[in-house]
N, C-alpha and C positions, 0 to 999 in steps of 0.2 A: 910616540905614544906607547905607553907600557900597559900590558894587560896583567892584572893581578888576579891570582886564583885564590879563592877562599876555600880552604880545606874544611872548615868547620860547618859549612852550609849543608853537606850531606848528612851529618849527624843530626841537625835540626830537622830536616825533612823526614828522616826516619822516625824521629821522636814525635813529630806531628801527625805522622801516619799511623804509627803503632797504637798510640793511646786511644784515639777515637775508635779503632777497630776493636781493641780490647774492651772498651766501654760498652759499645754496641753488642758485643758478644756476651758480656756479662749481663746486660739488660735482657737479652733474649733468653739466656739461661734461667734467670729469675722468673720471667714471663712463662716459660715452659713448665717450670716446677709448679707455679701457682695454678696454672691452667690444668695440668695433670692431676693436682690435688683436688681441684674442684670436680673434675670428671670422675675420679675415684669416689668421691663422696656421693655423687649422683648415682653411680653404678651400685654402691652399697644400699642406697635408698630404694632403688628399683628392685634389687635382690630381696630386700625385706617385703616390699609390696608383693613380689612374685610368690614368696613363701606364704604370705597371708592369703593370696588368691588360691594358691594350691590347696591350703587347708580348707578354705571355703568350698572348693570343689569337691573334696573328700566328704565333707558334711552334707553337701547337696546330694552326692552319690548315695550316701547312706539313707537319706530321706526318700530318694527315688526308690531304693530297694524296698524300704518299708511300705511305700505306696503300692509298689508292685505286688508285694506279698498280700497286702489287703485286698487288691483288686482280684487276685486269684483265689482268696479264701472263700469259704462257704458262708452262707447267710448267718449261721450260728456264730462263727467266729467274728464276722463283721459286726454282729450285734454286741458281742463282748467288747470289741474295740471301741464302738461308739459310746458305750456306757462308760468305759474307762476314760475316754476323751472328754465327755460331758462332766464326769466327776472332777477332773483336773481343771476344768474351766469353772467349777463352782455350782454346777447345776445338780438338782436332786430329783428323786423320783416323787411322784405325786403322793401327798400325805406322809412323806418321810420327814422325820426330825433329825437334824444335824446338831450334834453337840460339839462345842469347840472348847478346848483346854486353854483358858486365859491365864492360868497361873504360870505357865511356862515350863512346867515340869513334865 
């Protein structure tokens, strides 16, 4: 009985092992790139939202300062403030006539 050694078999095994590993690696790289891209988009969205919230905080702090100033003001200064606020809301004094320029000039 003779034993035959096939030399080409090792090359076939290397070929069959290398390509699936390369394919899996390539798939993983593409998955990682797309996942990181999505994460970067979410980070940018959250940064924009954070900037918006910071601007809202600044606006609210300014309003709080104005209200603190009003609470510390004298009665005469408060009276002027409330008159100004009422005029901005469209109120007028009793028996006062308001004229509106409807021509646009």
